[in-house]
Backbone and ligand atoms as CSV (ligand in chain L), in Angstrom:
chain,resi,resn,atom,element,x,y,z
A,1,MET,N,N,145.698,3.334,-15.277
A,1,MET,CA,C,144.871,2.809,-14.140
A,1,MET,C,C,143.855,1.809,-14.684
A,2,SER,N,N,143.832,0.674,-14.023
A,2,SER,CA,C,142.911,-0.341,-14.531
A,2,SER,C,C,141.505,-0.108,-13.920
A,3,THR,N,N,140.519,-0.684,-14.470
A,3,THR,CA,C,139.167,-0.578,-13.896
A,3,THR,C,C,138.990,-1.591,-12.763
A,4,ALA,N,N,139.984,-2.399,-12.552
A,4,ALA,CA,C,139.899,-3.382,-11.486
A,4,ALA,C,C,140.034,-2.732,-10.158
A,5,ASN,N,N,140.694,-1.569,-10.052
A,5,ASN,CA,C,140.849,-0.887,-8.841
A,5,ASN,C,C,139.823,0.190,-8.645
A,6,TYR,N,N,139.080,0.087,-7.579
A,6,TYR,CA,C,138.164,1.180,-7.358
A,6,TYR,C,C,137.910,1.245,-5.787
A,7,VAL,N,N,137.436,2.507,-5.445
A,7,VAL,CA,C,137.202,2.674,-3.989
A,7,VAL,C,C,135.739,2.456,-3.757
A,8,LEU,N,N,135.472,1.501,-2.877
A,8,LEU,CA,C,134.045,1.085,-2.665
A,8,LEU,C,C,133.603,1.656,-1.268
A,9,THR,N,N,132.410,2.318,-1.384
A,9,THR,CA,C,131.714,2.817,-0.127
A,9,THR,C,C,130.408,2.111,-0.047
A,10,ARG,N,N,130.121,1.509,1.106
A,10,ARG,CA,C,128.835,0.948,1.276
A,10,ARG,C,C,127.843,1.931,1.862
A,11,ARG,N,N,126.707,2.056,1.241
A,11,ARG,CA,C,125.714,3.036,1.652
A,11,ARG,C,C,124.382,2.512,1.436
A,12,LYS,N,N,123.440,3.001,2.284
A,12,LYS,CA,C,122.086,2.642,2.131
A,12,LYS,C,C,121.522,3.289,0.882
A,13,MET,N,N,121.422,2.604,-0.183
A,13,MET,CA,C,120.875,3.174,-1.375
A,13,MET,C,C,120.207,2.140,-2.194
A,14,LYS,N,N,119.538,2.562,-3.310
A,14,LYS,CA,C,118.755,1.561,-4.046
A,14,LYS,C,C,119.615,0.879,-5.169
A,15,SER,N,N,120.627,1.598,-5.673
A,15,SER,CA,C,121.414,1.039,-6.781
A,15,SER,C,C,122.791,1.374,-6.621
A,16,ILE,N,N,123.663,0.742,-7.481
A,16,ILE,CA,C,125.112,1.016,-7.512
A,16,ILE,C,C,125.339,2.392,-8.155
A,17,ARG,N,N,126.282,3.158,-7.562
A,17,ARG,CA,C,126.581,4.358,-8.199
A,17,ARG,C,C,128.131,4.450,-8.533
A,18,LEU,N,N,128.483,4.931,-9.667
A,18,LEU,CA,C,129.855,4.952,-10.152
A,18,LEU,C,C,130.286,6.306,-10.471
A,19,ARG,N,N,131.463,6.766,-10.018
A,19,ARG,CA,C,131.952,8.047,-10.425
A,19,ARG,C,C,133.469,7.956,-10.775
A,20,VAL,N,N,133.836,8.792,-11.713
A,20,VAL,CA,C,135.271,8.875,-12.090
A,20,VAL,C,C,135.711,10.283,-11.598
A,21,VAL,N,N,136.748,10.365,-10.690
A,21,VAL,CA,C,137.023,11.546,-9.983
A,21,VAL,C,C,138.337,12.205,-10.488
A,22,PRO,N,N,138.288,13.527,-10.850
A,22,PRO,CA,C,139.483,14.194,-11.165
A,22,PRO,C,C,140.394,14.412,-9.954
A,23,PRO,N,N,141.693,14.689,-10.075
A,23,PRO,CA,C,142.380,14.786,-11.293
A,23,PRO,C,C,142.948,13.413,-11.791
A,24,ALA,N,N,142.985,12.390,-10.887
A,24,ALA,CA,C,143.645,11.194,-11.290
A,24,ALA,C,C,142.750,10.126,-12.123
A,25,GLY,N,N,141.504,10.445,-12.077
A,25,GLY,CA,C,140.483,9.530,-12.752
A,25,GLY,C,C,140.274,8.238,-11.911
A,26,GLU,N,N,140.365,8.463,-10.650
A,26,GLU,CA,C,140.063,7.403,-9.694
A,26,GLU,C,C,138.619,6.953,-9.809
A,27,ILE,N,N,138.248,5.603,-9.649
A,27,ILE,CA,C,137.022,5.216,-9.747
A,27,ILE,C,C,136.361,5.049,-8.330
A,28,LYS,N,N,135.217,5.688,-8.087
A,28,LYS,CA,C,134.571,5.567,-6.829
A,28,LYS,C,C,133.230,4.935,-7.011
A,29,VAL,N,N,132.972,3.886,-6.132
A,29,VAL,CA,C,131.686,3.201,-6.324
A,29,VAL,C,C,130.969,3.217,-4.984
A,30,SER,N,N,129.696,3.531,-5.067
A,30,SER,CA,C,128.907,3.382,-3.810
A,30,SER,C,C,127.878,2.277,-4.083
A,31,ALA,N,N,127.719,1.427,-3.157
A,31,ALA,CA,C,126.799,0.306,-3.386
A,31,ALA,C,C,126.020,-0.005,-2.085
A,32,PRO,N,N,124.800,-0.548,-2.232
A,32,PRO,CA,C,124.074,-0.938,-1.017
A,32,PRO,C,C,124.751,-2.101,-0.263
A,33,PRO,N,N,124.564,-2.143,1.029
A,33,PRO,CA,C,125.345,-3.174,1.799
A,33,PRO,C,C,125.197,-4.593,1.355
A,34,GLY,N,N,124.069,-4.927,0.725
A,34,GLY,CA,C,123.836,-6.392,0.422
A,34,GLY,C,C,124.464,-6.878,-0.951
A,35,VAL,N,N,124.957,-5.940,-1.704
A,35,VAL,CA,C,125.441,-6.352,-3.083
A,35,VAL,C,C,126.832,-7.021,-2.961
A,36,PRO,N,N,126.884,-8.239,-3.385
A,36,PRO,CA,C,128.194,-9.003,-3.289
A,36,PRO,C,C,129.285,-8.291,-4.121
A,37,LYS,N,N,130.595,-8.488,-3.676
A,37,LYS,CA,C,131.771,-7.857,-4.243
A,37,LYS,C,C,131.877,-8.225,-5.781
A,38,HIS,N,N,131.633,-9.528,-6.036
A,38,HIS,CA,C,131.916,-10.028,-7.438
A,38,HIS,C,C,130.946,-9.363,-8.427
A,39,PHE,N,N,129.721,-9.039,-7.838
A,39,PHE,CA,C,128.757,-8.377,-8.676
A,39,PHE,C,C,129.181,-6.900,-9.024
A,40,ILE,N,N,129.818,-6.296,-7.976
A,40,ILE,CA,C,130.193,-4.906,-8.203
A,40,ILE,C,C,131.407,-4.904,-9.149
A,41,ASP,N,N,132.319,-5.902,-8.990
A,41,ASP,CA,C,133.480,-6.061,-9.948
A,41,ASP,C,C,132.929,-6.064,-11.333
A,42,GLN,N,N,131.929,-6.928,-11.518
A,42,GLN,CA,C,131.405,-7.058,-12.910
A,42,GLN,C,C,130.736,-5.786,-13.410
A,43,PHE,N,N,130.033,-5.183,-12.486
A,43,PHE,CA,C,129.333,-3.898,-12.803
A,43,PHE,C,C,130.428,-2.877,-13.330
A,44,VAL,N,N,131.498,-2.755,-12.565
A,44,VAL,CA,C,132.551,-1.800,-12.987
A,44,VAL,C,C,133.177,-2.202,-14.283
A,45,GLN,N,N,133.406,-3.495,-14.483
A,45,GLN,CA,C,133.974,-4.010,-15.726
A,45,GLN,C,C,133.139,-3.655,-16.896
A,46,GLU,N,N,131.806,-3.784,-16.764
A,46,GLU,CA,C,130.916,-3.538,-17.837
A,46,GLU,C,C,130.899,-2.030,-18.236
A,47,LYS,N,N,131.194,-1.243,-17.252
A,47,LYS,CA,C,131.274,0.233,-17.490
A,47,LYS,C,C,132.572,0.715,-18.022
A,48,SER,N,N,133.480,-0.202,-18.363
A,48,SER,CA,C,134.842,0.227,-18.637
A,48,SER,C,C,134.954,1.255,-19.797
A,49,ASP,N,N,134.153,1.088,-20.789
A,49,ASP,CA,C,134.196,2.018,-21.912
A,49,ASP,C,C,133.825,3.434,-21.414
A,50,TRP,N,N,132.764,3.517,-20.689
A,50,TRP,CA,C,132.336,4.757,-20.081
A,50,TRP,C,C,133.341,5.352,-19.220
A,51,ILE,N,N,134.005,4.568,-18.413
A,51,ILE,CA,C,135.083,4.996,-17.508
A,51,ILE,C,C,136.216,5.573,-18.361
A,52,GLU,N,N,136.647,4.879,-19.361
A,52,GLU,CA,C,137.730,5.398,-20.251
A,52,GLU,C,C,137.332,6.804,-20.863
A,53,ARG,N,N,136.096,6.816,-21.331
A,53,ARG,CA,C,135.624,8.157,-21.872
A,53,ARG,C,C,135.763,9.232,-20.872
A,54,GLN,N,N,135.340,8.976,-19.671
A,54,GLN,CA,C,135.341,10.013,-18.570
A,54,GLN,C,C,136.849,10.411,-18.307
A,55,ARG,N,N,137.708,9.359,-18.351
A,55,ARG,CA,C,139.130,9.682,-18.082
A,55,ARG,C,C,139.711,10.462,-19.170
A,56,SER,N,N,139.361,10.259,-20.457
A,56,SER,CA,C,139.918,11.118,-21.476
A,56,SER,C,C,139.377,12.566,-21.326
A,57,GLN,N,N,138.121,12.632,-20.912
A,57,GLN,CA,C,137.557,14.036,-20.683
A,57,GLN,C,C,138.418,14.795,-19.643
A,58,ILE,N,N,138.765,13.975,-18.556
A,58,ILE,CA,C,139.479,14.599,-17.453
A,58,ILE,C,C,140.861,15.067,-17.938
A,59,LYS,N,N,141.449,14.267,-18.797
A,59,LYS,CA,C,142.790,14.638,-19.257
A,59,LYS,C,C,142.702,15.996,-20.100
A,60,LEU,N,N,141.544,16.293,-20.694
A,60,LEU,CA,C,141.468,17.427,-21.489
A,60,LEU,C,C,141.320,18.653,-20.623
A,61,MET,N,N,140.884,18.427,-19.327
A,61,MET,CA,C,140.646,19.612,-18.462
A,61,MET,C,C,142.008,20.127,-18.066
A,62,ASP,N,N,141.929,21.470,-17.828
A,62,ASP,CA,C,143.191,22.125,-17.242
A,62,ASP,C,C,143.577,21.528,-15.923
A,63,PRO,N,N,144.838,21.629,-15.606
A,63,PRO,CA,C,145.191,21.183,-14.179
A,63,PRO,C,C,144.611,22.220,-13.239
A,64,PRO,N,N,144.388,21.728,-12.015
A,64,PRO,CA,C,143.771,22.690,-11.057
A,64,PRO,C,C,144.641,23.871,-10.807
A,65,LEU,N,N,144.112,25.038,-10.643
A,65,LEU,CA,C,144.787,26.285,-10.442
A,65,LEU,C,C,145.701,26.089,-9.142
A,66,GLU,N,N,146.908,26.439,-9.208
A,66,GLU,CA,C,147.760,26.608,-8.080
A,66,GLU,C,C,147.434,27.863,-7.416
A,67,ILE,N,N,146.812,27.833,-6.311
A,67,ILE,CA,C,146.449,29.122,-5.779
A,67,ILE,C,C,147.216,29.378,-4.360
A,68,ASP,N,N,147.496,30.657,-4.174
A,68,ASP,CA,C,148.144,31.080,-3.015
A,68,ASP,C,C,146.979,31.687,-2.161
A,69,ALA,N,N,146.558,30.875,-1.131
A,69,ALA,CA,C,145.396,31.257,-0.334
A,69,ALA,C,C,145.525,32.650,0.318
A,70,LYS,N,N,146.638,32.938,0.758
A,70,LYS,CA,C,146.914,34.196,1.473
A,70,LYS,C,C,146.718,35.367,0.473
A,71,ALA,N,N,147.341,35.176,-0.681
A,71,ALA,CA,C,147.245,36.222,-1.690
A,71,ALA,C,C,145.846,36.438,-2.170
A,72,CYS,N,N,145.151,35.320,-2.344
A,72,CYS,CA,C,143.768,35.435,-2.788
A,72,CYS,C,C,142.895,36.181,-1.795
A,73,LYS,N,N,143.054,35.895,-0.567
A,73,LYS,CA,C,142.291,36.505,0.476
A,73,LYS,C,C,142.583,38.004,0.556
A,74,GLU,N,N,143.849,38.352,0.489
A,74,GLU,CA,C,144.183,39.770,0.446
A,74,GLU,C,C,143.561,40.463,-0.722
A,75,ARG,N,N,143.678,39.794,-1.870
A,75,ARG,CA,C,143.112,40.504,-3.021
A,75,ARG,C,C,141.610,40.723,-2.914
A,76,LEU,N,N,140.970,39.673,-2.402
A,76,LEU,CA,C,139.465,39.789,-2.253
A,76,LEU,C,C,139.154,40.884,-1.185
A,77,GLU,N,N,139.961,40.917,-0.144
A,77,GLU,CA,C,139.650,41.994,0.859
A,77,GLU,C,C,139.882,43.364,0.260
A,78,GLN,N,N,140.675,43.432,-0.701
A,78,GLN,CA,C,140.963,44.726,-1.311
A,78,GLN,C,C,139.871,45.063,-2.300
A,79,ARG,N,N,139.347,44.058,-3.054
A,79,ARG,CA,C,138.421,44.371,-4.145
A,79,ARG,C,C,136.948,44.327,-3.785
A,80,VAL,N,N,136.624,43.395,-2.958
A,80,VAL,CA,C,135.234,43.111,-2.672
A,80,VAL,C,C,134.448,44.338,-2.055
A,81,PRO,N,N,135.022,44.978,-0.945
A,81,PRO,CA,C,134.218,46.051,-0.398
A,81,PRO,C,C,133.801,47.098,-1.489
A,82,GLU,N,N,134.711,47.481,-2.334
A,82,GLU,CA,C,134.244,48.559,-3.305
A,82,GLU,C,C,133.264,48.005,-4.350
A,83,LEU,N,N,133.443,46.692,-4.673
A,83,LEU,CA,C,132.428,46.091,-5.552
A,83,LEU,C,C,131.018,46.033,-4.908
A,84,LEU,N,N,131.054,45.727,-3.704
A,84,LEU,CA,C,129.795,45.629,-2.892
A,84,LEU,C,C,129.160,47.015,-2.863
A,85,GLU,N,N,129.977,47.977,-2.494
A,85,GLU,CA,C,129.448,49.322,-2.355
A,85,GLU,C,C,128.750,49.729,-3.624
A,86,TYR,N,N,129.445,49.602,-4.679
A,86,TYR,CA,C,128.936,50.005,-6.014
A,86,TYR,C,C,127.632,49.273,-6.381
A,87,TRP,N,N,127.691,47.898,-6.319
A,87,TRP,CA,C,126.589,47.099,-6.772
A,87,TRP,C,C,125.435,47.063,-5.867
A,88,GLN,N,N,125.685,47.197,-4.635
A,88,GLN,CA,C,124.529,47.261,-3.633
A,88,GLN,C,C,123.691,48.496,-3.958
A,89,ALA,N,N,124.469,49.610,-4.267
A,89,ALA,CA,C,123.695,50.889,-4.572
A,89,ALA,C,C,122.975,50.766,-5.894
A,90,ARG,N,N,123.559,50.103,-6.865
A,90,ARG,CA,C,122.901,50.014,-8.142
A,90,ARG,C,C,121.687,49.050,-8.081
A,91,LEU,N,N,121.782,48.013,-7.218
A,91,LEU,CA,C,120.749,47.043,-7.134
A,91,LEU,C,C,119.738,47.356,-6.082
A,92,GLY,N,N,120.047,48.338,-5.229
A,92,GLY,CA,C,119.107,48.646,-4.204
A,92,GLY,C,C,118.937,47.578,-3.175
A,93,VAL,N,N,120.020,46.839,-2.856
A,93,VAL,CA,C,119.932,45.770,-1.875
A,93,VAL,C,C,121.084,46.011,-0.959
A,94,LYS,N,N,121.044,45.332,0.239
A,94,LYS,CA,C,122.178,45.399,1.139
A,94,LYS,C,C,122.443,44.021,1.791
A,95,CYS,N,N,123.661,43.487,1.735
A,95,CYS,CA,C,123.944,42.281,2.384
A,95,CYS,C,C,124.487,42.618,3.794
A,96,THR,N,N,124.397,41.610,4.625
A,96,THR,CA,C,124.908,41.963,6.042
A,96,THR,C,C,126.414,41.658,6.237
A,97,GLY,N,N,126.987,41.083,5.238
A,97,GLY,CA,C,128.403,40.821,5.288
A,97,GLY,C,C,128.805,39.754,4.256
A,98,TRP,N,N,130.131,39.548,4.168
A,98,TRP,CA,C,130.593,38.579,3.305
A,98,TRP,C,C,131.811,37.931,3.863
A,99,ARG,N,N,132.131,36.721,3.324
A,99,ARG,CA,C,133.368,36.115,3.740
A,99,ARG,C,C,133.864,35.228,2.713
A,100,THR,N,N,135.105,34.777,2.744
A,100,THR,CA,C,135.635,33.891,1.711
A,100,THR,C,C,135.634,32.468,2.300
A,101,ARG,N,N,135.381,31.507,1.417
A,101,ARG,CA,C,135.387,30.148,1.780
A,101,ARG,C,C,136.077,29.313,0.802
A,102,LYS,N,N,136.663,28.157,1.144
A,102,LYS,CA,C,137.032,27.192,0.179
A,102,LYS,C,C,135.929,26.402,-0.180
A,103,MET,N,N,135.481,26.428,-1.473
A,103,MET,CA,C,134.307,25.769,-1.888
A,103,MET,C,C,134.739,24.859,-3.108
A,104,LYS,N,N,134.244,23.662,-3.149
A,104,LYS,CA,C,134.692,22.757,-4.239
A,104,LYS,C,C,133.757,22.829,-5.485
A,105,SER,N,N,132.490,23.215,-5.190
A,105,SER,CA,C,131.594,23.064,-6.347
A,105,SER,C,C,130.989,24.419,-6.742
A,106,ARG,N,N,131.234,25.433,-6.017
A,106,ARG,CA,C,130.623,26.673,-6.499
A,106,ARG,C,C,131.464,27.895,-6.261
A,107,TRP,N,N,131.079,28.985,-6.961
A,107,TRP,CA,C,131.925,30.151,-6.944
A,107,TRP,C,C,131.482,31.130,-5.775
A,108,GLY,N,N,130.255,31.044,-5.519
A,108,GLY,CA,C,129.680,31.837,-4.455
A,108,GLY,C,C,128.355,31.366,-3.999
A,109,SER,N,N,127.926,31.894,-2.825
A,109,SER,CA,C,126.549,31.534,-2.465
A,109,SER,C,C,126.086,32.668,-1.583
A,110,CYS,N,N,124.738,32.666,-1.488
A,110,CYS,CA,C,124.059,33.824,-0.734
A,110,CYS,C,C,123.032,33.180,0.152
A,111,ASN,N,N,123.192,33.463,1.497
A,111,ASN,CA,C,122.143,32.952,2.353
A,111,ASN,C,C,121.041,34.089,2.490
A,112,ILE,N,N,119.884,33.861,1.903
A,112,ILE,CA,C,118.950,35.023,1.758
A,112,ILE,C,C,118.320,35.226,3.116
A,113,ASN,N,N,118.351,34.337,4.087
A,113,ASN,CA,C,117.823,34.567,5.406
A,113,ASN,C,C,118.703,35.490,6.210
A,114,THR,N,N,120.022,35.131,6.234
A,114,THR,CA,C,120.879,36.005,7.004
A,114,THR,C,C,121.495,37.147,6.087
A,115,ARG,N,N,121.193,37.048,4.831
A,115,ARG,CA,C,121.738,38.020,3.809
A,115,ARG,C,C,123.262,38.108,3.812
A,116,ARG,N,N,123.857,36.959,4.083
A,116,ARG,CA,C,125.311,36.954,4.004
A,116,ARG,C,C,125.761,36.285,2.655
A,117,ILE,N,N,126.928,36.754,2.204
A,117,ILE,CA,C,127.425,36.179,0.940
A,117,ILE,C,C,128.724,35.491,1.168
A,118,ASN,N,N,128.915,34.277,0.613
A,118,ASN,CA,C,130.134,33.626,0.608
A,118,ASN,C,C,130.814,33.700,-0.674
A,119,LEU,N,N,132.061,33.865,-0.808
A,119,LEU,CA,C,132.795,33.903,-1.988
A,119,LEU,C,C,133.899,32.821,-2.018
A,120,ASN,N,N,134.018,32.201,-3.095
A,120,ASN,CA,C,135.081,31.145,-3.186
A,120,ASN,C,C,136.459,31.811,-3.223
A,121,LEU,N,N,137.321,31.353,-2.337
A,121,LEU,CA,C,138.617,31.918,-2.225
A,121,LEU,C,C,139.391,32.050,-3.512
A,122,VAL,N,N,139.134,31.042,-4.429
A,122,VAL,CA,C,139.803,31.036,-5.725
A,122,VAL,C,C,139.594,32.295,-6.553
A,123,LEU,N,N,138.381,32.944,-6.329
A,123,LEU,CA,C,138.125,34.088,-7.121
A,123,LEU,C,C,139.217,35.175,-6.926
A,124,GLY,N,N,139.895,35.101,-5.867
A,124,GLY,CA,C,141.031,36.028,-5.712
A,124,GLY,C,C,142.139,35.897,-6.664
A,125,ALA,N,N,142.131,34.767,-7.374
A,125,ALA,CA,C,143.159,34.469,-8.348
A,125,ALA,C,C,142.624,34.683,-9.786
A,126,LEU,N,N,141.457,35.092,-9.922
A,126,LEU,CA,C,140.899,35.230,-11.271
A,126,LEU,C,C,140.747,36.698,-11.679
A,127,ASP,N,N,140.366,36.832,-12.951
A,127,ASP,CA,C,140.136,38.157,-13.470
A,127,ASP,C,C,139.019,38.921,-12.704
A,128,ASP,N,N,139.221,40.272,-12.621
A,128,ASP,CA,C,138.223,41.055,-11.927
A,128,ASP,C,C,136.845,40.894,-12.480
A,129,LEU,N,N,136.727,40.799,-13.771
A,129,LEU,CA,C,135.410,40.693,-14.417
A,129,LEU,C,C,134.650,39.472,-13.904
A,130,LEU,N,N,135.412,38.359,-13.637
A,130,LEU,CA,C,134.744,37.138,-13.173
A,130,LEU,C,C,134.299,37.352,-11.682
A,131,LEU,N,N,135.230,37.962,-10.901
A,131,LEU,CA,C,134.891,38.245,-9.468
A,131,LEU,C,C,133.639,39.146,-9.438
A,132,GLU,N,N,133.623,40.165,-10.275
A,132,GLU,CA,C,132.441,41.064,-10.264
A,132,GLU,C,C,131.177,40.340,-10.644
A,133,TYR,N,N,131.235,39.400,-11.549
A,133,TYR,CA,C,130.084,38.701,-11.927
A,133,TYR,C,C,129.558,37.873,-10.808
A,134,VAL,N,N,130.421,37.245,-10.028
A,134,VAL,CA,C,129.919,36.469,-8.877
A,134,VAL,C,C,129.283,37.359,-7.762
A,135,VAL,N,N,129.870,38.482,-7.566
A,135,VAL,CA,C,129.351,39.400,-6.588
A,135,VAL,C,C,128.038,39.857,-7.042
A,136,VAL,N,N,127.874,40.283,-8.289
A,136,VAL,CA,C,126.527,40.701,-8.733
A,136,VAL,C,C,125.600,39.577,-8.690
A,137,HIS,N,N,125.950,38.397,-9.087
A,137,HIS,CA,C,124.963,37.229,-9.083
A,137,HIS,C,C,124.486,37.013,-7.719
A,138,GLU,N,N,125.341,37.004,-6.722
A,138,GLU,CA,C,124.898,36.762,-5.367
A,138,GLU,C,C,124.071,37.910,-4.824
A,139,LEU,N,N,124.404,39.101,-5.151
A,139,LEU,CA,C,123.512,40.195,-4.722
A,139,LEU,C,C,122.123,40.167,-5.350
A,140,VAL,N,N,122.059,39.764,-6.634
A,140,VAL,CA,C,120.833,39.642,-7.275
A,140,VAL,C,C,119.910,38.645,-6.580
A,141,HIS,N,N,120.514,37.626,-5.891
A,141,HIS,CA,C,119.736,36.650,-5.093
A,141,HIS,C,C,119.030,37.352,-3.912
A,142,LEU,N,N,119.406,38.507,-3.552
A,142,LEU,CA,C,118.724,39.212,-2.508
A,142,LEU,C,C,117.396,39.804,-2.980
A,143,HIS,N,N,117.296,39.884,-4.328
A,143,HIS,CA,C,116.010,40.244,-4.967
A,143,HIS,C,C,115.158,38.991,-5.296
A,144,GLU,N,N,115.916,38.013,-5.736
A,144,GLU,CA,C,115.270,36.832,-6.225
A,144,GLU,C,C,116.034,35.532,-5.862
A,145,ARG,N,N,115.399,34.665,-5.030
A,145,ARG,CA,C,116.086,33.533,-4.559
A,145,ARG,C,C,116.462,32.512,-5.655
A,146,TYR,N,N,115.616,32.339,-6.684
A,146,TYR,CA,C,115.770,31.268,-7.578
A,146,TYR,C,C,116.358,31.732,-8.947
A,147,HIS,N,N,116.960,30.892,-9.707
A,147,HIS,CA,C,117.503,31.191,-10.977
A,147,HIS,C,C,116.312,31.135,-11.989
A,148,ASN,N,N,115.413,32.029,-11.868
A,148,ASN,CA,C,114.280,32.085,-12.704
A,148,ASN,C,C,114.278,33.287,-13.638
A,149,LYS,N,N,113.307,33.524,-14.412
A,149,LYS,CA,C,113.239,34.591,-15.379
A,149,LYS,C,C,113.456,35.972,-14.755
A,150,ARG,N,N,112.944,36.173,-13.569
A,150,ARG,CA,C,113.105,37.390,-12.887
A,150,ARG,C,C,114.582,37.639,-12.485
A,151,PHE,N,N,115.155,36.529,-12.079
A,151,PHE,CA,C,116.629,36.608,-11.652
A,151,PHE,C,C,117.433,36.920,-12.904
A,152,TYR,N,N,117.276,36.322,-13.995
A,152,TYR,CA,C,118.099,36.588,-15.213
A,152,TYR,C,C,117.787,37.973,-15.805
A,153,ALA,N,N,116.551,38.440,-15.629
A,153,ALA,CA,C,116.224,39.824,-16.088
A,153,ALA,C,C,117.057,40.853,-15.319
A,154,TRP,N,N,117.165,40.580,-14.017
A,154,TRP,CA,C,118.063,41.491,-13.265
A,154,TRP,C,C,119.541,41.478,-13.746
A,155,LEU,N,N,120.040,40.243,-13.890
A,155,LEU,CA,C,121.375,40.073,-14.385
A,155,LEU,C,C,121.617,40.787,-15.681
A,156,GLU,N,N,120.664,40.522,-16.604
A,156,GLU,CA,C,120.671,41.108,-17.941
A,156,GLU,C,C,120.785,42.620,-17.890
A,157,GLN,N,N,120.008,43.182,-17.005
A,157,GLN,CA,C,119.969,44.599,-16.967
A,157,GLN,C,C,121.235,45.125,-16.329
A,158,MET,N,N,121.828,44.426,-15.332
A,158,MET,CA,C,122.938,44.925,-14.637
A,158,MET,C,C,124.268,44.669,-15.361
A,159,LEU,N,N,124.435,43.347,-15.898
A,159,LEU,CA,C,125.596,42.976,-16.502
A,159,LEU,C,C,125.268,42.377,-17.915
A,160,PRO,N,N,125.023,43.170,-18.949
A,160,PRO,CA,C,124.656,42.644,-20.200
A,160,PRO,C,C,125.550,41.510,-20.739
A,161,ASP,N,N,126.822,41.512,-20.302
A,161,ASP,CA,C,127.745,40.442,-20.792
A,161,ASP,C,C,127.878,39.352,-19.771
A,162,TRP,N,N,126.886,39.108,-18.907
A,162,TRP,CA,C,127.014,38.055,-17.908
A,162,TRP,C,C,127.262,36.726,-18.431
A,163,ARG,N,N,126.729,36.375,-19.651
A,163,ARG,CA,C,126.922,35.063,-20.199
A,163,ARG,C,C,128.419,34.767,-20.493
A,164,GLU,N,N,129.046,35.692,-21.061
A,164,GLU,CA,C,130.457,35.533,-21.311
A,164,GLU,C,C,131.255,35.328,-20.030
A,165,ARG,N,N,130.917,36.115,-19.002
A,165,ARG,CA,C,131.544,35.977,-17.737
A,165,ARG,C,C,131.378,34.649,-17.131
A,166,GLU,N,N,130.064,34.172,-17.209
A,166,GLU,CA,C,129.760,32.869,-16.687
A,166,GLU,C,C,130.534,31.761,-17.403
A,167,ALA,N,N,130.617,31.933,-18.673
A,167,ALA,CA,C,131.404,30.887,-19.441
A,167,ALA,C,C,132.837,30.905,-19.045
A,168,GLY,N,N,133.362,32.164,-18.818
A,168,GLY,CA,C,134.728,32.277,-18.283
A,168,GLY,C,C,134.984,31.504,-17.066
A,169,LEU,N,N,133.974,31.609,-16.145
A,169,LEU,CA,C,134.098,30.882,-14.932
A,169,LEU,C,C,134.013,29.372,-15.058
A,170,ARG,N,N,133.147,28.999,-15.944
A,170,ARG,CA,C,133.007,27.541,-16.182
A,170,ARG,C,C,134.237,26.958,-16.751
A,171,ALA,N,N,135.044,27.700,-17.400
A,171,ALA,CA,C,136.357,27.280,-17.916
A,171,ALA,C,C,137.351,26.957,-16.943
A,172,VAL,N,N,137.095,27.534,-15.686
A,172,VAL,CA,C,138.158,27.375,-14.683
A,172,VAL,C,C,137.815,26.127,-13.896
A,173,PRO,N,N,138.807,25.141,-13.845
A,173,PRO,CA,C,138.501,23.885,-13.160
A,173,PRO,C,C,138.441,24.177,-11.681
A,174,LEU,N,N,137.485,23.593,-11.047
A,174,LEU,CA,C,137.254,23.812,-9.638
A,174,LEU,C,C,137.067,22.449,-8.940
A,175,TYR,N,N,138.037,22.017,-8.251
A,175,TYR,CA,C,137.854,20.799,-7.464
A,175,TYR,C,C,138.990,20.630,-6.499
L,1,ZN,ZN,ZN,122.815,31.725,-7.981
């Protein structure tokens, strides 16, 4: 793919922004409305080394997981209730409910106002240890909103091997 082809979005912003997007390594550029096209062409051209580096990084990534959404959902429905029961008791917190969602950039989230937990559907295709880590992580947010010392102290106490599990999750491509 040449650097001459890119997808341009005009947006109210202060400077030009360039992204290389997996899995194909497509170039996406956002630019303020007033910047002439030839200027953007040149900008992209000047970044060609950086673009190539990004593309080789992308090639090293694993292909996206082929997931069977129905099977994932079923597996989560089977596993999550008992995980919640166990970990809510250990942590001394209670969420008001959980659901699965397709999320592109995270594994889970916790709304601490409604005390609801969202789990990425893809977790249904991963190892139980990773699913458990996300459930515990989100429940810990019911004690502590931010990823601060207090938050990690809880994690450390509850799941001493949380770092390995988090690294395991990071190794799974999510997009
Ligand atoms: Zn978190």
